[in-house]
C-alpha positions as CSV (number, residue, x, y, z in Angstrom):
1,M,0.0,0.0,0.0
2,G,1.4,3.4,-1.0
3,I,1.9,6.3,1.4
4,S,-0.6,9.0,0.7
5,K,0.7,12.5,0.2
6,P,-0.2,14.7,3.2
7,K,-2.2,17.9,2.7
8,L,-0.4,20.6,4.6
9,D,-2.6,23.5,3.4
10,D,-5.6,22.4,5.4
11,K,-6.5,25.8,6.9
12,N,-7.1,29.2,5.3
13,Y,-7.1,32.9,6.4
14,K,-10.7,32.8,7.6
15,D,-10.0,29.7,9.7
16,F,-7.0,31.3,11.4
17,I,-9.0,34.5,12.3
18,Q,-11.9,32.6,13.7
19,E,-9.7,30.3,15.8
20,M,-7.6,33.1,17.3
21,I,-10.6,35.3,18.1
22,S,-12.4,32.4,19.8
23,V,-9.6,32.0,22.3
24,I,-9.3,35.7,23.3
25,P,-11.9,35.5,26.1
26,R,-10.0,32.6,27.7
27,Y,-6.7,34.5,27.9
28,N,-7.9,38.1,28.1
29,P,-11.5,38.5,29.2
30,S,-11.3,42.3,29.2
31,W,-10.6,42.3,25.4
32,T,-14.1,42.8,24.0
33,N,-13.6,44.9,20.9
34,F,-13.2,42.5,17.9
35,N,-13.8,45.0,15.2
36,P,-11.2,45.1,12.3
37,T,-10.2,48.6,13.4
38,D,-8.9,47.4,16.7
39,P,-5.1,47.3,16.7
40,G,-5.0,43.8,18.2
41,I,-7.4,42.5,15.6
42,M,-5.2,44.1,12.9
43,L,-2.2,42.2,14.2
44,L,-4.2,38.9,14.3
45,E,-5.2,39.5,10.7
46,L,-1.6,40.0,9.8
47,F,-0.5,36.8,11.5
48,A,-3.4,34.9,9.8
49,Y,-2.3,36.2,6.4
50,L,1.3,35.1,7.0
51,A,0.3,31.7,8.3
52,D,-2.0,31.2,5.3
53,Q,0.8,32.1,2.9
54,T,3.3,29.8,4.7
55,L,1.0,26.8,4.6
56,Y,0.2,27.4,0.9
57,R,3.9,27.4,0.0
58,A,4.7,24.4,2.3
59,N,2.0,22.4,0.5
60,R,3.5,23.1,-3.0
61,V,6.9,21.4,-3.3
62,P,8.8,23.0,-6.2
63,E,9.9,20.8,-9.1
64,A,13.6,21.4,-8.3
65,S,13.0,19.7,-4.9
66,Y,11.4,16.7,-6.6
67,A,14.3,16.4,-9.0
68,K,16.8,16.5,-6.1
69,M,14.9,13.7,-4.3
70,L,15.0,11.7,-7.5
71,R,18.8,12.1,-7.8
72,I,19.2,10.9,-4.2
73,M,17.3,7.7,-5.4
74,G,19.7,7.4,-8.3
75,V,17.2,8.7,-11.0
76,D,18.6,11.5,-13.1
77,L,16.1,13.3,-15.4
78,A,17.2,13.0,-19.0
79,E,17.2,16.1,-21.2
80,G,13.6,17.0,-22.0
81,E,12.2,14.3,-19.7
82,S,9.2,15.4,-17.6
83,L,9.1,15.2,-13.9
84,I,6.2,12.7,-14.0
85,S,8.3,10.4,-16.2
86,G,11.1,10.5,-13.7
87,I,8.8,9.7,-10.8
88,R,7.4,6.7,-12.7
89,R,11.0,5.4,-13.2
90,A,11.7,5.9,-9.5
91,R,8.7,3.9,-8.5
92,L,9.8,1.1,-10.8
93,L,13.2,1.3,-9.3
94,L,11.8,0.9,-5.8
95,E,9.8,-2.2,-6.9
96,E,12.9,-3.8,-8.5
97,R,14.3,-6.9,-6.8
98,Y,17.6,-5.4,-5.7
99,R,18.7,-7.0,-2.4
100,A,20.0,-10.6,-2.2
101,I,18.6,-12.2,0.9
102,T,17.0,-15.5,0.0
103,A,18.2,-18.2,-2.3
104,D,15.6,-17.2,-4.9
105,D,16.9,-13.6,-4.7
106,F,20.4,-14.7,-5.6
107,I,19.3,-16.9,-8.5
108,Y,17.1,-14.1,-9.8
109,L,19.9,-11.5,-9.7
110,I,22.4,-13.9,-11.2
111,Q,20.0,-14.6,-14.1
112,S,19.4,-10.9,-14.5
113,R,23.1,-10.1,-14.7
114,M,24.0,-12.9,-17.0
115,E,21.1,-12.0,-19.4
116,E,22.3,-8.4,-19.3
117,I,25.8,-9.5,-20.3
118,Q,24.6,-11.7,-23.1
119,K,21.1,-12.8,-24.0
120,G,20.8,-16.6,-23.5
121,L,23.9,-16.8,-21.3
122,F,22.1,-17.9,-18.1
123,G,21.8,-21.7,-17.8
124,R,21.3,-22.3,-14.1
125,A,22.4,-21.2,-10.6
126,L,22.7,-23.2,-7.4
127,V,22.9,-21.8,-3.9
128,M,24.9,-23.7,-1.2
129,N,24.4,-22.3,2.3
130,N,27.0,-22.2,5.0
131,V,29.8,-23.6,2.8
132,D,33.0,-22.1,1.3
133,M,33.6,-23.7,-2.2
134,S,36.2,-21.2,-3.3
135,Y,39.1,-23.7,-2.9
136,I,37.4,-27.0,-3.0
137,S,39.2,-30.2,-3.9
138,S,38.0,-33.7,-5.0
139,S,38.8,-35.2,-1.6
140,D,36.8,-32.6,0.4
141,T,33.7,-33.6,2.3
142,L,30.8,-31.3,3.3
143,E,32.3,-31.0,6.7
144,D,35.6,-29.9,5.3
145,I,34.0,-26.9,3.5
146,A,31.5,-26.0,6.1
147,E,31.6,-22.2,7.0
148,P,28.7,-20.6,8.9
149,G,27.6,-17.4,7.3
150,H,29.2,-18.2,3.9
151,I,27.1,-18.7,0.8
152,S,28.6,-20.4,-2.3
153,L,26.9,-19.6,-5.6
154,I,27.4,-22.1,-8.4
155,V,27.0,-20.5,-11.8
156,I,26.3,-22.7,-14.9
157,P,26.2,-20.9,-18.2
158,N,24.2,-22.0,-21.2
159,V,26.7,-23.1,-23.9
160,T,25.8,-21.7,-27.4
161,E,27.8,-20.1,-30.2
162,D,27.0,-16.7,-28.8
163,T,28.1,-17.5,-25.3
164,L,31.3,-19.4,-25.9
165,I,33.5,-16.4,-25.0
166,Y,32.0,-16.4,-21.4
167,C,32.8,-20.1,-20.9
168,D,36.0,-21.8,-19.8
169,A,37.4,-23.1,-23.1
170,A,39.4,-25.9,-21.4
171,S,36.3,-27.4,-19.9
172,L,34.1,-27.5,-23.0
173,P,31.7,-29.1,-23.7
174,A,30.9,-29.0,-20.0
175,P,29.3,-25.7,-19.1
176,V,31.9,-24.0,-16.9
177,P,32.0,-20.2,-16.7
178,S,35.1,-18.2,-17.3
179,S,37.0,-16.5,-14.5
180,A,36.0,-13.1,-15.9
181,L,32.3,-14.0,-15.8
182,L,32.6,-15.2,-12.2
183,A,34.4,-12.0,-11.2
184,D,31.7,-9.9,-12.8
185,I,28.9,-11.7,-11.1
186,Y,30.7,-11.5,-7.7
187,G,31.1,-7.7,-8.1
188,Y,27.5,-7.3,-9.1
189,L,26.3,-9.2,-6.0
190,Q,28.7,-7.6,-3.5
191,N,26.6,-4.4,-3.2
192,R,23.4,-6.4,-2.9
193,R,24.2,-8.9,-0.2
194,L,23.6,-8.6,3.5
195,V,26.6,-7.2,5.3
196,S,26.8,-10.3,7.4
197,T,27.0,-12.7,4.4
198,T,30.3,-13.8,2.8
199,L,29.9,-14.7,-0.9
200,H,31.8,-17.1,-3.0
201,V,30.9,-17.3,-6.7
202,V,32.2,-20.5,-8.3
203,G,31.8,-22.8,-11.3
204,P,30.2,-26.2,-11.1
205,S,32.0,-29.4,-10.0
206,F,31.4,-32.1,-12.5
207,V,31.9,-35.9,-12.3
208,K,32.6,-37.3,-15.8
209,I,30.7,-40.5,-16.5
210,D,31.3,-42.6,-19.6
211,V,28.6,-45.1,-20.6
212,S,28.6,-48.1,-22.8
213,A,25.8,-50.6,-23.5
214,D,24.8,-53.5,-25.7
215,I,21.3,-53.2,-27.0
216,V,19.0,-55.5,-29.0
217,L,16.7,-53.8,-31.5
218,T,13.1,-54.6,-32.4
219,E,12.4,-56.1,-35.8
220,N,12.8,-53.7,-38.7
221,A,14.3,-50.9,-36.4
222,E,16.9,-48.7,-38.1
223,A,20.1,-49.1,-36.1
224,M,21.7,-45.7,-36.8
225,R,18.6,-43.7,-36.1
226,T,17.8,-45.8,-32.9
227,I,21.3,-45.3,-31.6
228,E,21.2,-41.5,-32.2
229,S,17.9,-41.2,-30.5
230,A,19.1,-43.2,-27.5
231,V,22.3,-41.2,-27.1
232,Q,20.3,-37.9,-27.3
233,S,17.9,-39.0,-24.6
234,I,20.7,-40.1,-22.3
235,R,22.5,-36.7,-22.7
236,E,19.3,-34.7,-22.3
237,Y,18.4,-36.6,-19.1
238,F,21.7,-36.1,-17.4
239,D,22.2,-32.6,-18.6
240,P,23.2,-30.2,-15.8
241,V,21.0,-27.3,-17.1
242,A,17.8,-29.0,-18.5
243,G,18.1,-32.6,-17.4
244,G,16.9,-34.5,-14.4
245,P,13.5,-36.1,-13.6
246,E,11.8,-32.7,-13.7
247,G,13.7,-31.2,-16.6
248,S,15.1,-28.3,-14.6
249,G,18.7,-29.6,-14.4
250,W,20.3,-32.6,-12.8
251,P,19.9,-32.2,-9.0
252,P,23.3,-31.5,-7.3
253,G,24.5,-34.5,-5.3
254,R,21.9,-36.9,-7.0
255,S,23.6,-40.2,-7.6
256,F,23.8,-41.9,-11.0
257,H,21.7,-45.0,-11.0
258,R,22.3,-47.6,-13.6
259,S,18.6,-48.5,-13.5
260,E,17.8,-45.1,-15.0
261,L,20.1,-45.9,-17.8
262,Y,18.3,-49.1,-18.5
263,Q,15.0,-47.3,-18.4
264,L,16.1,-44.6,-20.8
265,L,17.4,-47.1,-23.3
266,E,14.4,-49.4,-23.2
267,M,12.0,-46.5,-23.6
268,T,13.7,-45.5,-26.9
269,D,11.8,-46.4,-30.0
270,G,13.4,-49.4,-31.7
271,V,15.1,-50.8,-28.6
272,D,13.8,-54.2,-27.6
273,H,15.9,-54.7,-24.5
274,V,19.4,-54.1,-23.0
275,E,21.8,-56.9,-22.7
276,R,24.7,-55.2,-20.8
277,T,25.8,-51.8,-19.5
278,S,29.0,-50.5,-18.0
279,I,30.0,-47.1,-16.7
280,L,33.3,-45.3,-16.0
281,V,33.3,-42.7,-13.3
282,A,36.2,-40.2,-13.7
283,G,37.8,-42.9,-15.9
284,N,37.5,-45.7,-13.3
285,P,35.1,-48.7,-13.4
286,S,32.2,-48.1,-11.1
287,A,29.7,-50.1,-9.1
288,P,26.1,-50.2,-10.4
289,D,25.5,-46.7,-9.0
290,A,27.8,-43.6,-8.9
291,T,27.6,-41.6,-5.7
292,L,28.0,-37.8,-6.0
293,K,28.8,-35.3,-3.3
294,P,26.1,-32.7,-2.4
295,W,27.5,-30.1,-4.8
296,E,28.5,-32.3,-7.7
297,L,26.8,-32.7,-11.1
298,I,27.1,-35.2,-13.8
299,S,29.1,-34.4,-17.0
300,M,28.2,-37.1,-19.5
301,G,31.3,-38.2,-21.4
302,A,31.3,-40.8,-24.1
303,V,28.1,-42.8,-24.8
304,N,29.0,-46.0,-26.8
305,L,26.0,-48.1,-27.8
306,Q,26.5,-51.4,-29.7
307,V,23.8,-53.3,-31.4
308,I,23.9,-57.1,-30.9
309,H,21.8,-59.8,-32.5
């Protein structure tokens, strides 16, 4: 609800005269001549006139004062811009989501900044509370990086031809932001965070998983088309930006289950059943499931499918 503008000019000359004359008997009962020719009444009329003019002026704020208040809010009137237009912009500025307090605030501001840098750059952002991920290693556990009052923001760019310059070239095709992009986002959020919060803006930690499988096709299925479709569905499902069961990105820390791989393959048109699967986690043979740490995501490596008869 907006604050209503107070009306300061709520009395006029006549009101002042009547109010002052009405209190004369209380303070000076011997004063009985209230004619305009009386010197005392003449003084009261003068005071009433001055009070009326003062209230009139106080109730009318000059445009220069409005413009000064707008500048304090960070809104400068452009050349030829009307005061009304500037006030509208100031109201929009007040309604803008500026401060980063909740996890949703951080994600919203990261998205806004990345889209401001390059349209289509934002892929995903994750918020990890009470941890410092600025110098994380593969051997660290959640207890090792625990830091009360620290917030680690994991930034995942959307990799396209237009956004490649903002990605770490050495990590492609995995969506890892460049150090320059991370520094930009950090600086953008520093003025918007709570003073008691320590921020860390980092890229994602990926666990590379290579997959191979032997599949049996249904009768009359085209092998090449079926394999391409199966590979695409696997990569889409484990994608860090748009994968996962809900299509909003692979959940951080969610383990890789080989049963899901079987399900994806057997749901592909042209696949009758799966004979065998094997996975490599970071280049090493894995058990049926690959366990991830709470901040880790899957980076799908090679997907080798072989048709057997």
